[in-house]
BAKEDO-910391 format. One line per 4 residues: number of its first residue (from 1); their letters; for each residue x, y, z of N, C-alpha, C. Coordinates in steps of 0.001 Angstrom, whole numbers. Last residue first. Example, Ala and Ser with C-alpha at 12.3 -4.5 7.8 and 13.67 -1.06 7.14 Angstrom:
2	sa	12850/-2250/7080/13670/-1060/7140/12900/30/7870  13190/-5690/7800/12300/-4500/7800/13200/-3300/7800
***
This chain:
139	vrss	96215/101075/141366/95515/100302/142374/94433/101088/142923  97115/101165/137699/96684/101820/139054/95937/100875/139946  97175/99981/135366/98286/99613/136480/98079/100283/137749  95408/100933/133754/95006/99477/134318/96120/99149/135412
135	rpeq	96368/103381/133206/95077/103279/134062/94811/101894/134640  98419/102829/131513/98640/103479/132792/97503/103383/133813  97006/101485/129470/98135/100893/130245/98361/101597/131539  95178/103026/128066/94749/102209/129063/95732/101706/129967
131	wqey	96819/104506/126078/96137/105264/127199/95615/104440/128320  97565/102253/124602/98606/103129/125351/97942/103909/126556  95063/101721/123650/95694/100720/124554/96771/101334/125182  94537/104049/122144/93703/103656/123241/94241/102566/124183
127	eemq	96535/103762/120157/96469/104987/121104/95599/104708/122296  95775/101326/118874/97049/101422/119570/97075/102787/120580  93175/102184/117896/93292/101107/118860/94586/101066/119617  93927/104168/116112/93176/104490/117104/93174/103437/118271
123	krfa	95609/102739/114373/96208/103750/115088/95247/104132/116342  93649/101085/113257/94733/100479/113967/95490/101571/114854  92134/102808/111952/91448/102042/113059/92572/101546/113879  93937/103841/110145/93241/104705/111019/92696/104050/112127
119	ryrk	94442/101538/108661/95529/102317/109476/94875/103273/110499  91940/100885/107505/92726/99914/108458/93759/100784/109250  91460/103116/106055/90373/102957/107283/91249/101858/108183  93463/102995/104132/93259/104217/104932/92437/103802/106269
115	lrda	92727/100575/102966/94105/100736/103604/94001/101980/104523  90301/101272/101838/90395/100276/102791/91739/100336/103575  90947/103321/99950/90121/103740/101101/90207/102585/102280  92790/101985/98093/93298/102990/99013/92317/103499/100214
111	hivt	92789/98610/97781/91962/99796/97655/92401/100723/98640  96081/97558/96793/94887/97318/97794/94080/98699/97768  98750/96222/95335/97613/97109/95015/96461/96726/95815  101651/96069/97221/100535/95383/96591/99401/96380/96413
107	rdva	103601/97161/98837/103949/96722/97598/102785/96180/96699  102223/97470/101378/102612/98699/100587/103073/98369/99173  102006/94723/102076/100874/95563/101744/101104/96711/100999  104691/94032/102575/104107/93452/101458/102709/94157/101041
103	cgpe	107216/96089/103657/105739/95741/104046/105110/95263/102735  109782/97173/103725/109594/95701/103165/108186/95301/103540  109366/99372/106383/110126/98919/105202/109711/97624/104850  105924/100243/107239/107279/99746/107636/108001/99420/106464
99	gihr	103374/101212/106939/104346/101839/106197/105864/101370/106480  101648/99675/108381/101548/101078/108491/102548/101844/107773  101736/96918/109011/101198/97443/107841/100803/98918/107860  103219/95934/111043/101883/96389/111329/101129/96948/110253
95	cnnf	105332/93230/111391/104952/94138/110577/103396/94707/110934  106723/91197/112825/105912/92007/113414/105256/93246/112711  108422/90073/110862/107183/89228/111393/106292/90090/112228  109337/91965/107979/109451/91789/109505/108176/91003/109948
91	rcqg	108621/91827/105310/110166/91693/105746/110274/91300/107141  105785/89949/104492/106395/91230/104841/107805/90879/105349  104429/87544/104024/105258/88185/102966/106028/89311/103301  102562/87141/105824/103839/86287/105920/104707/86772/104901
87	tlnd	100469/88914/104966/101221/89127/106251/102517/88296/106221  98800/88584/102967/100095/89145/102640/101024/89064/103919  96225/87940/103968/96894/86931/102997/98375/87319/102815  95553/90442/105197/95922/89162/106090/96633/88123/105235
83	mepy	94776/91864/103117/96053/92280/103660/96542/90962/104572  92340/90706/102297/93247/91071/101131/94726/91333/101831  90923/90600/104678/91539/89345/104130/92646/89624/102958  90444/92300/107165/90999/92672/105951/91632/91606/105254
79	glvi	90211/91253/109638/88998/91958/109022/89239/92390/107581  92757/90783/110480/91857/89670/110171/90709/90048/109400  93781/93147/111286/94210/92610/109938/93305/91436/109551  93125/93270/114089/92459/94131/112956/92662/93535/111625
75	ddpr	94895/92157/115713/93767/91259/115198/93072/92030/114125  96680/93950/116708/97143/92924/115761/96132/92215/115109  95036/95297/118737/95575/96027/117407/95903/94933/116351  92653/92692/119869/93854/93599/119975/94195/94242/118685
71	igvd	89736/91747/121497/90382/92293/120116/91501/93150/120431  88232/91006/123640/89362/90418/123329/90118/90733/121979  86007/92386/124592/85899/91176/123671/87138/90666/123223  87418/94459/125868/86433/93543/126592/86195/92356/125865
67	elsl	88658/95778/123764/89386/95089/124792/88527/94065/125540  86590/97142/122540/87226/96062/121803/88019/95146/122791  83824/98200/124034/85243/98103/124212/85783/96900/123522  81311/100222/122958/82003/98860/122765/83344/98985/123071
63	tsfg	78090/101649/123591/79624/101713/123570/79936/100291/123396  75388/101322/123003/75838/102655/123154/77340/102698/123119  74041/99082/120440/74587/99276/121849/75160/100705/121924  71321/97604/118867/72374/98397/118963/72812/98492/120468
59	ptda	70152/93972/118310/69975/95489/118964/71266/96221/119012  70917/92564/115075/71085/92704/116506/70524/94034/117033  70474/90090/112686/70120/91422/112946/70199/91645/114594  72315/87771/110963/71522/88119/112225/71756/89610/112442
55	lygg	72013/85527/108410/72317/86804/108755/71593/87268/109998  73125/82255/107502/72183/83081/108291/72795/84488/108486  73449/80655/104443/73795/80664/105691/72702/81560/106508  72708/80872/101679/73256/79470/102145/73563/79601/103642
51	ccpf	71951/83488/101583/73151/83005/100908/73635/81688/101454  70073/83505/104579/70678/84321/103385/71859/83689/102906  67568/83446/106884/68320/82759/105892/68760/83594/104806  68047/85522/109911/67520/85310/108566/68389/84529/107670
47	fvve	67412/85948/113223/68169/85263/112324/67432/85227/110913  67517/88683/115729/66712/87904/114747/67636/87396/113686  67735/89732/118947/68686/89179/117826/67705/88334/116958  65628/92561/119888/66270/91240/120056/66930/90775/118706
43	rtth	64822/95018/119157/64916/94699/120576/65452/93384/120894  65374/97756/117137/65541/96278/117223/65581/95994/118691  65238/100670/117567/64048/99823/117237/64178/98310/117474  66438/103526/118407/66744/102251/118797/65360/101521/118566
39	rgrg	66411/105788/115579/66065/105449/116919/66111/104064/117245  69065/106896/113418/67713/106377/113681/67559/106120/115123  70795/110134/113712/70686/108522/113584/69257/108082/113721  70909/112700/114422/71329/112336/113149/71543/110772/112858
35	irks	69962/113809/116819/71234/113053/116770/71839/112605/115450  67752/115545/115801/68611/115856/116823/70103/115067/116879  66343/114054/113887/67041/115310/113578/68161/115863/114585  66509/110584/113522/66264/111694/114437/67129/112981/114051
31	vasv	65039/108749/110950/66205/109448/111400/65894/110440/112379  62425/106377/111796/62896/107610/111069/64105/108145/111776  63089/102970/112202/62455/104143/112662/63077/105358/111721  62082/99741/111003/63007/100814/111008/62415/102096/111508
27	pmvs	61524/96242/111238/60943/97606/111234/62223/98614/111588  62557/93886/108729/62763/94534/110080/62278/95875/110094  62057/93344/106089/61942/92201/107116/61928/92546/108605  61151/94500/103528/61086/95104/104664/60922/94072/105950
23	dnml	63459/93425/100963/62184/93348/101678/62273/94092/102915  66076/92610/100047/65201/93213/99149/63733/93114/99782  67966/91982/101850/67008/90991/101718/65830/91476/100662  69550/94268/101915/70202/93024/101455/69061/91969/101209
19	rnll	67621/96070/102885/68218/96233/101640/68783/94975/101032  67313/95166/105442/66121/95255/104612/66551/95402/103075  69982/95351/106489/69514/94165/106381/68220/94165/105307  70063/98292/106283/70898/97443/105617/70403/96071/105299
15	tskg	68238/98731/108407/68051/99296/107075/68890/98449/106062  69381/97515/110490/68160/96892/110183/67792/97364/108694  71679/99354/110871/71924/97809/110727/70641/97171/110097  71782/102055/111317/71144/101526/110043/71438/100040/109739
11	vgsl	72365/103170/113676/73222/103506/112656/72774/102880/111316  70845/102643/116057/70463/103766/115117/71414/104053/113989  73426/101803/118306/72077/102017/118129/71664/103129/117000  76479/100528/116812/75768/101523/117615/74307/101475/117237
7	galc	76453/97108/115830/76857/98331/115833/76203/99207/116759  76259/94258/113682/76449/95008/115016/76969/96213/114956  75106/91591/112093/75144/93074/111831/75211/93495/113379  76786/88523/111339/76129/89414/112299/76265/90834/112018
3	atk	76477/85389/109776/77102/86726/109883/76188/87536/110671  77304/82016/109470/76407/82969/110171/77264/84253/110191  77248/79104/107354/77868/80390/108048/76990/81258/108558
***
């Protein structure tokens, strides 16, 4: 298996990798007082053997459009296996796990912070998708 650390420049991907590897395998920069993040240090993708697979550290990016990489609001649940496993148990086939009647996620004990983050992320993606619809229909 291969896992990848991806995110904005300077948010701590290499620092996290160094902690996971219990070593300073990737150089890191000091946190900028002006922007409150580290400086862009990683310049290429680097793979490290880890836990029987590989962990990749990647350069940061300034923006990411989930639409550009084909991720839709309904796909978010795939990043929450404890919720994805319950999807077929919901009352409605199109349950979004945001409080619909008969939602199996609401009936199951799931860490409150994870559920809160899922719902906030889902809402943000749905709002972005709605905002994009009128723009994409323009000629």
